[in-house]
C-alpha positions in Angstrom: 108.4 79.0 115.1 110.2 77.0 117.7 109.4 73.5 118.9 107.9 73.0 122.3 108.6 70.2 124.7 106.1 67.9 123.1 107.5 68.6 119.7 104.8 70.9 118.5 105.6 74.3 117.0 105.3 77.2 119.3 104.2 80.5 117.9 106.5 83.3 119.1 104.5 86.5 119.8 105.5 90.1 120.5 102.7 92.1 122.2 102.7 95.9 121.6 100.4 98.3 123.4 100.9 101.6 125.2 98.2 100.7 127.8 99.8 98.4 130.3 96.6 96.7 131.5 95.7 95.7 127.9 99.3 94.7 127.1 99.6 92.7 130.3 96.2 91.0 129.9 96.9 90.0 126.3 100.4 88.7 127.2 99.0 86.7 130.2 96.3 85.1 128.0 98.9 84.1 125.4 101.3 82.7 128.0 98.6 80.5 129.4 97.7 79.1 126.0 99.4 76.0 124.7 101.4 76.5 121.6 102.3 80.2 122.1 105.3 81.9 123.6 105.4 85.6 124.4 109.0 86.6 123.5 108.7 90.3 124.5 106.3 93.2 125.3 106.6 96.7 124.0 104.9 100.0 125.0 105.5 102.0 121.9 106.6 101.7 118.2 110.3 102.3 118.9 110.3 99.5 121.4 108.4 97.3 119.0 111.0 97.8 116.2 113.9 97.0 118.6 112.1 93.9 120.1 111.2 92.6 116.6 114.9 92.8 115.6 116.1 91.1 118.7 113.5 88.4 119.1 112.3 87.7 115.6 108.7 86.9 116.5 106.4 85.0 114.2 103.4 87.2 115.1 103.2 90.8 116.4 100.1 92.0 118.1 100.4 95.7 117.3 98.4 98.6 118.8 97.9 101.4 116.2 97.5 104.6 118.2 100.5 105.0 120.4 102.5 108.1 121.5 105.8 108.6 119.6 106.2 106.1 116.8 102.8 104.8 115.7 101.9 101.2 115.1 101.7 102.0 111.4 105.2 103.4 111.2 106.5 100.6 113.4 105.0 98.0 111.0 106.6 99.7 108.0 110.0 99.7 109.7 109.8 96.1 110.9 108.7 94.7 107.6 111.3 96.7 105.7 114.1 95.5 108.1 113.1 91.9 107.6 113.2 92.3 103.8 116.6 94.1 104.0 118.1 91.4 106.3 116.7 88.6 104.2 114.8 87.0 107.2 111.2 85.9 107.4 108.9 88.8 108.0 106.7 88.6 111.1 102.9 88.6 110.6 101.6 91.8 112.1 98.1 91.7 113.5 96.9 95.2 114.4 94.6 95.8 117.4 92.0 98.4 117.0 88.8 99.8 118.7 86.9 100.4 115.5 86.8 98.1 112.4 86.1 101.0 110.0 89.2 103.0 111.1 91.5 104.9 108.7 94.4 103.9 110.9 93.6 100.3 110.3 93.5 100.9 106.6 96.9 102.6 106.7 98.3 99.6 108.6 96.9 97.2 106.0 98.4 99.4 103.3 101.8 99.2 105.1 101.7 95.4 105.1 99.9 94.3 108.2 98.4 90.8 107.8 95.0 91.7 109.3 93.3 93.3 112.2 91.4 92.4 115.3 89.0 94.4 117.5 90.3 95.0 121.1 87.0 93.7 122.5 87.3 90.3 120.8 87.1 87.5 123.2 90.0 85.3 124.3 89.1 82.4 121.9 88.9 84.9 119.0 92.3 86.3 119.9 94.0 82.9 120.1 92.4 81.8 116.9 93.6 85.0 115.1 97.2 84.5 116.3 97.1 80.9 115.1 95.5 81.9 111.8 98.1 84.6 110.9 101.0 82.4 112.0 99.7 79.8 109.6 99.6 82.1 106.7 95.9 83.2 106.8 95.4 87.0 106.6 91.7 87.8 106.4 89.5 86.6 109.1 86.5 88.6 107.7 87.1 89.4 104.0 83.8 91.4 103.8 84.9 93.6 106.7 88.3 94.2 105.1 86.6 95.0 101.8 84.3 97.6 103.5 87.3 99.1 105.2 89.2 99.5 102.0 86.2 100.8 100.1 85.7 103.4 102.8 89.2 104.9 102.5 90.7 103.9 99.1 89.1 106.7 97.2 90.4 109.4 99.7 94.0 108.9 98.7 95.4 111.3 96.1 98.0 108.8 94.8 98.0 105.1 94.5 99.9 102.9 96.8 103.0 101.2 95.5 103.1 99.3 93.2 101.7 101.7 90.5 98.9 100.4 88.3 101.1 99.6 85.4 102.9 97.0 87.5 99.8 94.9 87.4 100.8 94.1 83.8 103.2 91.6 85.2 100.3 89.4 86.3 98.7 86.7 84.2 95.0 86.9 83.4 94.2 84.3 86.0 96.3 86.0 88.6 94.4 89.3 88.0 91.1 87.6 88.2 92.0 85.9 91.6 93.3 89.2 92.9 90.1 91.0 91.8 87.8 88.4 93.5 90.0 88.5 96.6 89.6 92.3 96.8 85.8 92.0 96.4 85.8 90.0 99.6 85.5 86.4 98.4 87.1 83.6 100.4 89.4 81.1 98.7 86.5 78.6 98.7 84.2 81.1 97.0 86.9 82.1 94.4 87.5 78.4 93.7 83.8 77.9 93.0 83.5 81.0 90.9 86.5 80.1 88.7 85.9 76.3 88.8 89.4 75.6 90.1 90.7 74.1 93.4 91.4 76.1 96.5 95.0 75.1 96.2 95.2 76.6 92.7 93.6 79.8 94.1 96.3 80.1 96.7 99.0 79.5 94.2 97.7 82.2 91.8 97.3 84.7 94.7 100.8 83.9 96.1 102.3 84.3 92.7 100.6 87.6 92.2 101.7 88.9 95.6 105.2 87.8 94.9 105.3 89.6 91.6 104.0 92.8 93.2 106.2 92.6 96.2 103.4 92.3 98.7 103.6 90.7 102.1 100.0 90.1 103.0 96.6 89.3 101.4 95.2 92.4 103.0 97.9 94.5 101.3 96.9 92.9 98.1 93.3 94.0 98.6 94.5 97.6 99.1 96.6 97.6 96.0 93.7 96.1 93.9 91.5 99.1 94.9 94.1 101.8 94.7 95.3 100.6 91.2 91.7 100.7 89.9 91.5 96.9 89.4 88.4 97.0 91.7 86.2 100.0 92.0 84.8 101.0 95.5 81.1 100.3 95.7 81.1 97.9 92.8 80.2 95.0 95.1 80.9 91.4 94.5 
């Protein structure tokens, strides 16, 4: 993030959508909002990858279904490039028409920080951008859990890391990961385990670091695909 004229941190945003009216509308809304700067716009995945490398945005609003390189493939390339170059990875917030969408699931699997419906109102969009920029990743844990449950069992192979990699986690880290995947918020996990919210965040961040994951949503996907949580088991 960069500092604005009043000293506050500006959130640098890249807007990606192949529909010009949607892209222009979102960009205009963000430009009018205090605390955000639209550093670039892109109309497809290839342009998004190039713009992300050039401008190093904090947040990318990424359409999923685009001609040519999809938003999923673009997300994978952008996050891989950030890791390769040793720079902070942008937080990718995918834009979708349907919440229970297999493309959204694949985007979360690729490392997107979360998703937002395209019909969300202006206040919801701005709040979502601020949330992911601040490190939050799940705006509706229960919706993400339903999404993962709907598609996790369809995959023939587990997502990386493989199940045995979970052995690097401590018992408490496994428990926090399991409860996260079941759709509990940090507050609910803290109450369940009788620990503080800060401790919950610490355990989850350590688990994600050990597993090489870049978002909480991706951690949920891995928990299901590794068998740590069974689809349909509920909370």
